[in-house]
C-alpha positions as a printed Julia matrix, in Angstrom:
253×3 Matrix{Float64}:
 -12.94  -25.63   14.31
 -12.23  -26.49   10.69
  -9.45  -23.93   10.53
  -7.88  -25.26   13.74
  -7.92  -28.79   12.37
  -6.11  -27.53    9.27
  -3.48  -25.64   11.26
  -0.67  -28.24   10.99
  -1.17  -28.46    7.22
  -1.37  -24.67    6.85
   1.82  -24.15    8.84
   3.6   -26.76    6.74
   2.37  -25.19    3.52
   3.38  -21.74    4.75
   6.92  -22.9     5.5
   7.15  -24.77    2.18
   5.94  -21.71    0.28
   8.43  -19.42    2.04
  11.31  -21.77    1.21
  10.44  -22.27   -2.46
   9.27  -18.74   -3.4
  12.02  -16.57   -4.93
  12.72  -13.53   -2.77
  12.84  -10.67   -5.23
  14.72   -7.46   -4.35
  13.25   -3.97   -4.13
  13.38   -2.04   -7.39
  16.48    0.1    -7.87
  16.12    3.77   -8.74
  14.93    7.04   -7.23
  12.53    7.04   -4.28
  11.12   10.45   -5.1
  10.42   12.55   -8.14
   7.99   14.83   -9.93
   5.72   14.43  -12.93
   3.16   16.54  -14.74
   2.53   20.26  -14.98
   0.2    22.73  -13.34
  -0.84   23.15   -9.74
   1.33   20.87   -7.62
   0.3    18.3    -5.03
   2.55   16.02   -3.01
   2.14   12.27   -2.61
   3.77   10.24    0.16
   3.58    6.45   -0.28
   4.45    4.3     2.73
   4.4     0.58    3.27
   5.54   -2.84    2.28
   7.07   -4.49   -0.78
   4.49   -2.88   -3.09
   5.87    0.53   -2.16
   9.44   -0.77   -2.34
   8.84   -1.93   -5.92
   9.37   -5.65   -5.45
   8.36   -7.42   -8.66
   9.3    -4.63  -11.09
  12.62   -3.81  -12.73
  13.02   -0.2   -11.62
  11.37    2.21   -9.19
   9.72    4.21  -11.98
   7.57    1.1   -12.62
   6.58    0.71   -8.97
   3.23    1.83   -7.63
   4.29    5.2    -6.1
   5.7     6.56   -9.36
   2.95    4.98  -11.48
   0.26    6.37   -9.2
   1.82    9.84   -9.31
   1.8     9.68  -13.1
  -1.83    8.57  -13.22
  -2.93   11.31  -10.81
  -1.0    13.91  -12.83
  -2.56   12.76  -16.09
  -6.11   12.39  -14.8
  -6.06   15.5   -12.6
  -4.13   17.76  -14.97
  -1.62   18.73  -12.31
   1.95   18.22  -11.17
   2.61   15.54   -8.57
   5.7    15.44   -6.38
   6.0    11.9    -5.01
   8.08   10.14   -2.4
   8.17    6.46   -1.46
   9.35    4.76    1.68
   8.85    1.02    1.56
  10.36   -2.05    3.13
  10.05   -5.59    1.84
   8.28   -7.56    4.57
   7.16   -4.46    6.48
   4.47   -4.85    9.1
   2.35   -2.25   10.85
   4.87   -1.87   13.66
   7.52   -0.66   11.21
   5.13    1.89    9.76
   4.31    3.21   13.22
   8.03    3.7    13.79
   8.35    5.64   10.51
   5.44    7.89   11.43
   6.8     8.5    14.92
  10.23    9.58   13.61
   9.57   10.78   10.05
  13.05   12.07    9.23
  13.34   12.53    5.48
   9.61   12.29    4.79
   7.64   14.99    3.01
   6.68   17.29    5.86
   3.2    18.28    4.67
   1.94   15.81    2.06
  -1.39   16.38    0.37
  -1.9    12.64   -0.16
  -0.68    9.74    1.97
  -1.08    6.23    0.56
  -0.49    3.09    2.6
   0.15   -0.4     1.3
   0.1    -2.38    4.51
  -1.34   -5.45    6.17
  -0.32   -8.38    3.98
   2.6    -9.26    6.25
   0.36   -8.95    9.3
  -2.31  -11.18    7.75
   0.15  -14.02    7.2
   1.09  -14.17   10.92
  -0.85  -16.08   13.57
  -2.22  -12.86   15.06
  -5.97  -12.7    15.44
  -7.93  -10.81   12.82
  -8.99   -8.28   15.47
  -5.34   -7.64   16.35
  -4.41   -7.15   12.7
  -7.28   -4.72   12.17
  -6.26   -2.86   15.32
  -2.71   -2.45   14.04
  -3.9    -1.18   10.67
  -6.18    1.28   12.41
  -3.28    2.46   14.58
  -1.24    3.27   11.48
  -4.05    5.34    9.97
  -4.61    7.16   13.26
  -0.89    7.93   13.53
  -0.87    9.3     9.98
  -3.88   11.49   10.67
  -2.12   12.9    13.72
   1.21   13.44   11.95
  -0.31   14.88    8.75
  -3.59   16.49    9.83
  -4.17   18.24    6.51
  -3.56   15.24    4.26
  -5.98   12.89    2.59
  -5.08    9.39    3.74
  -5.73    6.31    1.59
  -5.4     2.68    2.66
  -5.01    0.17   -0.16
  -7.08   -2.96    0.12
  -5.2    -6.12    0.92
  -3.92   -8.04   -2.09
  -6.31  -10.82   -3.16
  -4.45  -13.72   -1.58
  -7.13  -16.09   -2.77
  -5.75  -15.93   -6.33
  -1.99  -15.82   -5.64
  -0.27  -18.48   -7.78
   2.52  -18.88   -5.22
   0.13  -20.13   -2.53
  -1.05  -23.77   -2.51
  -4.51  -24.87   -1.48
  -5.96  -24.83    1.14
  -3.54  -22.13    2.39
  -4.56  -19.85   -0.49
  -8.26  -20.14    0.33
  -7.79  -19.67    4.08
  -5.58  -16.59    3.7
  -7.87  -15.2     1.01
 -10.9   -15.39    3.26
  -8.94  -13.98    6.19
  -7.77  -10.99    4.14
 -11.32  -10.42    2.86
 -12.69  -10.25    6.41
  -9.95   -7.84    7.49
 -10.6    -5.66    4.44
 -14.32   -5.54    5.24
 -13.68   -4.51    8.84
 -11.16   -1.85    7.85
 -13.41   -0.46    5.13
 -16.27   -0.06    7.61
 -14.0     1.71   10.1
 -12.54    4.07    7.5
 -16.01    5.0     6.27
 -16.48    6.85    9.57
 -13.36    9.01    9.11
 -13.71   12.16    7.0
 -10.15   12.35    5.67
  -9.22    8.67    5.44
 -10.43    6.4     2.66
 -10.3     2.77    1.61
  -9.16    1.82   -1.91
 -10.23   -1.78   -2.62
  -9.02   -3.97   -5.44
 -11.52   -3.47   -8.25
 -10.61   -6.62  -10.17
  -8.71   -9.8    -9.54
  -5.32  -10.13  -11.28
  -4.72  -12.95  -13.73
  -1.89  -15.42  -13.24
   0.17  -13.89  -16.06
   0.06  -10.47  -14.36
   2.27  -11.64  -11.48
   6.03  -11.35  -11.25
   8.04  -14.56  -11.36
   7.61  -15.13   -7.63
   3.85  -15.58   -8.11
   3.31  -13.14   -5.26
   3.91   -9.58   -6.49
   2.35   -7.79   -9.47
   4.5    -7.31  -12.56
   4.96   -3.86  -14.08
   1.96   -3.97  -16.49
  -0.34   -4.98  -13.64
   1.03   -2.19  -11.45
   0.31    0.34  -14.22
  -3.29   -0.89  -14.53
  -3.66   -0.8   -10.74
  -2.43    2.8   -10.58
  -4.84    3.8   -13.34
  -7.73    2.27  -11.41
  -6.79    4.0    -8.12
  -6.18    7.48   -9.47
  -9.81    8.52  -10.22
 -10.89    8.14   -6.59
  -7.86   10.08   -5.36
  -8.25   12.92   -7.88
 -11.97   13.13   -7.12
 -11.26   13.45   -3.39
  -8.62   16.09   -4.08
 -11.09   18.19   -6.05
 -13.75   18.19   -3.36
 -14.18   21.15   -1.01
 -12.15   20.31    2.05
  -9.46   18.52    0.04
  -5.89   18.92    1.25
  -6.04   21.37    4.11
  -2.52   22.7     3.91
  -1.09   24.91    1.17
   0.87   23.17   -1.56
   4.45   22.97   -0.39
   5.9    20.09   -2.41
   9.49   21.01   -1.65
   8.96   21.4     2.1
  10.72   18.24    3.24
  12.2    17.21    6.53
  15.62   15.77    5.77
  18.08   13.62    7.64
  20.92   15.68    9.01
  23.92   15.26    6.77
């Protein structure tokens, strides 16, 4: 009831925030590459503005490239990475990409999703948002049956400088509940895993829009995610397909 009574204020704050927040562009630069030496694994990163590199100056500073570098360093191996991100992407867009994956790595060893923030900020019910996130994971498992699939936890909206109170608190609690539900669901799936935020970012770690992480924060985030991924890779029953980092389905020219 309290949330319903706040709805007019929350909608007003949401509109005000959207109008005043700078809309930063995706980072320019390559959307795929390779780093490291040794046995090769392939990383496919799919999702929203985090994958597109919004908030950093170039794509090499964005999470896909930074994560590939951290995995290569911590795992002592080569990582071939590819990113497909869209600023503002929702789960429906990701389902479309997975249904028609032209240009995507055909047999990735690792699939990482950054998804859900743009679903959380709609008026959809929490159950509907969780259902959409689950649908994306299920589609990835079907499309890439040998891959390890990782879902990033939702960004901690409760500390975003761009969001005023009480909108910040309401969205923060909403994202926390969705994270908890998704984590519990993923715990039942042998090849899909949840990667929560381990620490809350400080205000100075955000880009100038107060919404996206700046490059130093992205680097720290990648470093914190890599150990779980490399540990999963090293387990028996890691990636089920042979390493074929150059096996890519391309758009017809």
